[in-house]
C-alpha positions in Angstrom: 0.2 0.0 0.1 1.2 3.6 -1.1 1.1 6.1 1.3 0.5 9.8 1.4 3.2 11.4 3.1 3.2 15.5 4.0 6.7 16.7 4.8 7.0 20.0 6.1 10.4 21.6 5.4 11.9 22.3 8.3 14.1 25.4 7.2 13.9 27.2 10.8 16.4 25.0 11.7 18.9 25.5 9.0 18.3 29.3 8.0 20.1 32.2 9.6 18.7 33.4 12.7 17.3 36.7 10.6 15.3 34.3 8.7 13.4 32.0 11.9 9.9 34.2 11.1 9.7 33.7 7.5 7.1 31.5 6.3 7.9 28.1 5.4 7.0 26.0 1.9 5.2 22.3 2.2 6.0 19.6 0.0 3.5 17.0 -0.1 4.9 13.5 -1.4 2.3 11.4 -2.7 2.3 7.6 -3.3 5.4 6.7 -1.7 5.8 3.1 -1.1 5.3 2.2 2.4 9.0 0.3 2.0 10.2 4.0 1.4 8.8 5.6 4.3 9.7 2.8 6.7 13.2 3.3 5.7 13.2 6.7 5.7 11.7 6.8 9.1 14.6 4.5 10.1 17.3 6.4 9.1 15.7 9.8 11.2 15.7 7.8 14.1 19.2 6.3 13.4 20.6 9.8 13.7 18.5 11.1 16.6 15.9 13.8 14.0 12.4 13.9 13.3 11.1 12.2 9.7 10.5 16.1 8.6 13.6 17.4 9.7 15.6 14.2 8.2 13.9 14.5 4.5 14.5 18.5 4.4 18.4 17.9 5.0 18.4 15.4 2.2 16.7 17.2 -0.2 18.9 20.4 1.1 22.3 18.4 0.5 20.8 16.6 -3.0 20.1 20.1 -4.3 23.8 21.6 -2.9 25.4 18.9 -4.6 23.4 18.3 -7.8 24.1 20.7 -10.5 21.0 21.1 -12.6 21.0 19.5 -16.1 21.2 22.9 -17.9 24.0 23.7 -15.9 26.2 20.7 -16.7 25.0 21.1 -21.2 26.1 24.5 -20.5 29.6 23.6 -19.3 29.7 20.6 -21.6 29.0 23.5 -24.5 31.5 25.5 -23.7 34.1 22.5 -23.9 32.7 21.6 -27.3 35.1 21.2 -30.2 37.8 20.9 -27.9 39.7 17.4 -27.5 39.4 16.3 -24.0 40.6 12.9 -23.5 38.4 10.3 -22.0 40.0 10.2 -18.8 39.8 13.8 -18.2 36.4 14.0 -19.1 35.5 10.9 -16.8 37.5 13.5 -14.1 35.3 16.1 -14.7 32.1 14.0 -14.8 33.0 12.5 -11.2 34.0 16.5 -9.6 30.3 17.1 -10.9 28.8 14.7 -9.1 31.0 14.9 -5.9 29.5 16.8 -2.9 31.9 19.9 -2.3 
C-alpha cells in the first residue's frame, strides 16, 4: 500500500536567525511506497532526527551537490570542439557528481 506523506520543510533549523520568522514552504509527497517511508523513518531515528528534519536535510544536500541539467549541458557546450581525452572527461564528470 502506498502512503500519502506530507513533509513540512524545516528550514527554521537550517536558516540564519534572521529568517526564523519567515513563512516556510510545504512539500506533499504522494504515493510514497511504505517501504521507502519506513526506511526514511529508520534513518531519521538512527540520526536522532524527526522524519521532517531528516528529509529536509537530505533534500537540501541533494540540491547543494547536484547541479541542474542545464548547468551541466552549458558546461559541456563551453568545451565543445575541444580535444578532451577520456580520462579528463571521466574526471570532470566525477567532479560534478562529488559533493563539494
